[in-house]
N, C-alpha and C positions, 0 to 999 in steps of 0.2 A: 549056338547061343550067341547073343550079341550082348557085349558088356558096355553099359552106359556109366561113364565116370561121374561119381558124385564128389566134387571138390568144393561145394558150397556156393557155386556160381550159376547153376543152370536150372531151368524149369524141367526137371527130370521126369516128372510124372507125364507131362504132355508127350515127351519124346518116347517114353516107354509105352504109353497107350497107343501111339501111332504105329509102333512096330507090332504090337499085339494085335491091332486091328488088321494088320497084313498077314497075320498067322505066323509071325516070327517069334521064336522064343528069345526073350530078353531078360536081363537082370541089372539092377542098380549096384555098381561096384563101390563100396565104401572104402576098400583098401587095394593097393596095387596087386596083391596076390590073387584077388578075385578075378582079374583080367586074364590070368594065364590059361584058363580053360575056354576063354571066349574065342570064337571063330572070327569076329570082327569087333572093333572098338570104336565107340562114339564119344566125342568130347563135345557136350553142348556148352552153353555159356551165356550168361547175361551179366553185364557189369563191366568194370574197369580192367584194362590190360595188366596193369602192375598187381592188382589184387589177384587176378586169376593165376599169374605166374607164381606169386607168393604161395598161394594155396597149393598149387600143383607141387612145388618144391618141398613145402613143409609136410605135406601128407605123403611124400615119397613116390609120387606118380611119374615125375620126370625121368628118372633112371629106368623105370619099368617100361615107360613108353618108347624111350630110346632103344631099349633091348628088343621089344616086341614089334614095334613098327618100323623104326628107322633101319635097324640091323636085321631084324627077323622077317620083314616083309608082310606082317599081319595087315589086313585090310583096315583102314582107318577112315572115319568120317567126322570132320569138324563142323559145328554148327554156330553161326553168328560169332561170339567171342572165341569159340573153339576153332574158327577159321583164322582169326586175327593172331592168335598165340602161335601159329606156324611161323610167323615172321621173325626176322633177326632182331628187330627193335620196335618198340611201341612208344609213342609220345603222348599217351594219355596221363595227365597229372605227373609230368616228368618224363624222363627217359628210362625205359625198362627193357631189359633183355628177354626175348622170347625163346621159343624152342629152337628157332633157326633151322627148321627142316626145309623151308623154302626161302631163300634169301630175299629180303625186301623189308619194307617199313610200314607201320601203321600210323597214319596221320589223320587229323581232323579233316572232315570234308571241307574243301575250299571251292567257291564258286567263281566262275569268271564274271567279268563286269556285265551287268544287266540281269543276272540271276541271284544277286545277293539277297533278295527277299524271300527265297525259298527257305522253309523251315529246317532247322536242325534241332533235335535229331530228325533224321529221315524216317518217318513212321508211315506205314500203310502199304498198300499194293502197288507194285511197280512191274512193268514188263522186263523180262530178261531175255536178251538176244543171245542165242547159243552160238558160241564159237567152235564147240565140238558137239557133234550130234549123236555120239555114242556114250558109253559110260553113264553118268548121272541122267542125261536127257535123252536116252534111247527111246524112240517112239513118240517124242513129244513135239516133233515138228521143228520149226524155225525159232519159235519163242513161246513163252508162257508167262503169266503173272504170278508173282509170289509176294509174301508178306515180309516186310523189312522193319527192324527197329534198331537204328544205329546212328552214331554220330562220327565215327572213325571208320576209315576205309583201308584195306590192305593194298599196298602197291608193290607187287613182286618186281624183282629186278629182271627176271626172265619172262616176257610177255607170253611165251609158248605155253606156260602153265595155266593161263587164264582160259576157262572154258565157258564162261558167261559174263555178260556185261549188261548193266542197266543204266538208263539215262535219268539223272536227277539233277538237271542243270548242267551236269558234266558227266562223262561216262565214269562209272564206278565199277570196280571189280565185284561181280556177284558170286563168282565161284572159281575154284581152282582144282585142277586134276593133274596129278604127277605121280607116276609109278602106282604104288598102292595106296596113295594118299588122295583123298576127296574131301572137299569142304565147301560150304556155302555161307555167304554173308546173311541170306535170308533164312527164315524159319520154316523149313518144309513141314514141320509138325503142325504149323498153323496155316498152311497154304492149301488146304482142301485137296481136291483130287490131283492137281498137278504136284503138290508137295508130297503126297502119298506115293505118287508114281516115281519121284526122285528117290525116296526111301526104298521102295520096292526094287528099283534098278540097282541101287548100291547093295541091298541085301542079297540080290541074285548073284552078285560076284563072290559071295561067300560059299556058294553051292559047289 
C-alpha cells in the first residue's frame, strides 16, 4: 500500500488516481500514524515552501517522516513542492528551514542575460534529460517530456543526487534520486504515459 500525505498542500486526488490506474493500492494519509503500514510514502505538493513546512510540522508529519524514511529506509517519492521540501533551506517569502534530507537550497528561478523574457512561473511541458537511466527513468531512453508548474528550483549541494535536468533558459534540476529517496520537480500524475511510467518505476521498487 502507498501512503499519500495530506498536509493541505497537494492535488491528492490526481496522484491517488494515477497510482490506482497502475493497479497500485493507495491511501490518502491524514495523520502520521496512517503512514506506518505503508510500503512507500508519497509527498505531493502545490504552494509555498514555508507553508508546506509549517503544515508538516503542525500536523506531526516531520518526526514520522524522519523516523520512517530517513532512519527507517522506507521508499519515498516527493512531487513538485514535495521535492523542494527535501532541501536545507527555502527562500520563498523569506528564509525557511526544510527537511534537510538532501543538503541544498530552493531559490527563485533566475535567467542569464538574454533569457529574461521567459515566463515565471515555468508552466507547461518541458523535456527532461536523464542523468540516471535506471530508477525513476528505467526504460524511458535518454529523455522525455513532463509537465511543470513552479517558480522556484531546488539546488542540491551534491550534483551526484541529480537524476534529471530540464532547460528553461537555464538548466533546472528536474529530479533527484538518493538512497531510498526519489523526487521530481515535474508532476508525473499530469504527464500522461511518461509520467505514469515514472510512477510505475517507483512503485516497482516497493515490491
